[in-house]
C-alpha positions in Angstrom: 0.0 0.0 0.0 1.3 3.3 -1.1 0.8 6.3 1.4 0.5 10.0 0.2 3.3 11.8 0.4 2.5 14.0 3.2 1.6 11.4 5.3 4.6 9.2 4.4 6.9 12.1 5.6 4.6 12.3 8.8 5.1 8.5 9.4 8.9 8.7 8.9 9.3 11.6 11.3 7.4 9.7 13.8 9.2 6.3 13.3 12.7 8.4 13.8 11.4 10.2 16.9 10.3 6.6 18.5 13.9 5.2 17.5 15.6 8.1 19.1 13.1 8.0 22.4 13.8 4.1 22.7 17.8 4.9 22.1 18.1 2.9 19.1 21.4 4.3 17.4 23.8 3.3 14.4 27.2 2.4 16.0 29.9 4.8 14.5 31.7 1.8 13.0 28.6 0.5 11.2 27.9 4.2 10.0 31.6 4.2 8.5 31.9 0.5 6.9 31.9 0.9 3.0 28.7 -0.8 1.2 31.4 -2.9 -1.2 34.8 -3.8 -0.9 35.8 -1.1 -3.9 35.8 -3.5 -6.8 35.3 -7.4 -7.6 38.9 -8.0 -6.7 41.0 -6.3 -4.2 44.6 -6.7 -2.7 46.0 -5.2 0.5 49.7 -5.1 1.7 50.1 -5.3 5.2 53.2 -5.1 7.8 54.2 -6.7 10.8 52.2 -6.1 13.9 54.3 -4.2 16.4 55.1 -6.4 19.6 52.2 -6.2 22.4 48.6 -7.1 23.4 46.4 -6.1 21.0 48.7 -4.9 18.2 47.6 -5.3 14.6 49.3 -5.3 11.2 49.4 -1.7 9.6 47.6 -1.7 6.3 50.2 -0.2 4.2 48.0 0.1 0.7 45.0 -1.4 -0.4 43.8 -1.3 -4.0 40.8 -2.8 -6.1 40.1 -3.5 -9.8 36.8 -5.0 -11.7 39.2 -6.5 -14.0 41.3 -9.2 -12.3 43.2 -10.1 -8.9 46.3 -9.7 -11.0 45.2 -6.1 -11.8 44.3 -5.1 -8.3 47.9 -6.6 -7.3 49.7 -4.4 -10.0 48.1 -1.4 -8.3 49.6 -1.6 -5.1 52.0 0.8 -3.9 55.3 0.3 -4.9 54.4 -2.3 -7.5 57.7 -1.3 -9.3 59.6 -2.2 -6.2 61.2 -5.7 -5.8 58.1 -8.1 -5.2 60.2 -11.0 -3.7 59.4 -9.8 -0.1 56.0 -9.9 -0.8 54.1 -13.0 0.1 50.6 -13.8 -0.4 49.1 -14.8 3.0 45.4 -15.1 2.6 42.8 -14.8 0.0 39.2 -13.5 1.6 36.2 -14.2 -0.1 32.3 -13.1 0.3 30.8 -16.3 -0.3 31.2 -19.8 0.9 33.4 -22.1 -1.0 35.5 -19.2 -2.3 32.8 -17.3 -4.3 32.0 -13.8 -4.7 34.2 -10.8 -4.1 37.7 -11.4 -3.1 40.6 -10.0 -1.4 44.3 -10.8 -1.5 46.5 -10.3 1.5 50.0 -9.7 1.1 52.5 -9.5 3.8 55.2 -6.6 3.4 57.6 -8.9 5.5 57.7 -12.0 3.8 55.7 -15.3 4.4 53.8 -16.1 7.6 56.2 -17.9 10.4 55.1 -18.5 14.0 54.3 -14.9 14.5 52.2 -14.6 11.5 50.3 -11.2 10.9 47.2 -10.0 13.1 44.7 -8.6 10.6 42.0 -6.2 12.0 39.1 -6.7 10.3 36.6 -4.8 12.5 36.2 -1.3 10.4 35.9 -2.8 7.3 33.8 -4.4 4.6 35.0 -7.6 5.6 33.7 -7.6 9.0 30.3 -8.7 7.9 31.1 -10.1 4.6 33.9 -12.7 5.0 32.7 -16.3 4.5 35.5 -18.3 3.6 39.4 -18.2 3.4 42.3 -19.5 1.5 45.9 -19.7 3.1 49.0 -20.8 1.6 51.5 -23.3 2.5 53.1 -21.1 4.8 50.1 -19.6 6.2 48.2 -22.5 7.1 46.7 -21.5 10.1 44.5 -18.8 11.6 42.8 -17.7 14.8 39.2 -16.1 14.0 37.7 -13.7 16.7 34.9 -11.5 17.2 33.3 -9.8 20.2 32.0 -13.3 21.6 34.6 -15.9 21.0 37.6 -17.1 19.0 38.5 -20.1 17.2 41.6 -21.6 15.3 41.0 -23.2 11.9 43.5 -24.8 9.7 43.4 -23.2 6.3 41.8 -23.2 3.6 38.2 -23.0 5.1 35.4 -23.1 2.9 32.7 -22.0 5.3 33.3 -20.0 8.8 30.5 -21.4 10.4 29.8 -19.1 13.5 32.2 -16.4 12.1 30.6 -16.4 8.7 29.9 -12.7 8.1 31.1 -12.1 11.8 34.8 -11.8 11.9 36.7 -8.8 13.8 40.2 -10.0 13.8 42.1 -12.5 12.1 45.8 -13.9 13.2 47.2 -16.0 10.2 50.5 -18.0 11.0 52.5 -21.1 10.0 52.2 -24.2 12.2 53.9 -27.3 11.6 
């Protein structure tokens, strides 16, 4: 049923007033979250996390492309610089079984070791959209966490279960 323009505006005003009165708000992080990853294929370059509790790997650069994963990677800052030190850590996917949009995460300090990389996903598109993850031979294990729990998985993970579309941090590392 369609309401007359004047009536629908009044209904919306009342709805907003009621929501404000009962304390319904949008958290700042949700308001800042991008609606899409920026392209079908993205690539990020991260550094090692500094020592200390809660420290995360800094994002050095992030680029996206609708053309290909290779195009997104080529756009990363310093693509002309020697790429030997850069290592693919993981690839994130928006759908189960490695489908949908994707983002390749590269480590600026080489591949994973036992220390690994700690990726902060909280204020990114991926927080509510990460469904499956592929690791590499040297990044074969990951601790996924949100504000309720944390669990460790062997990579790859075709479906994140209770972490599907609900990941805040990911600590990817090598485990033998």
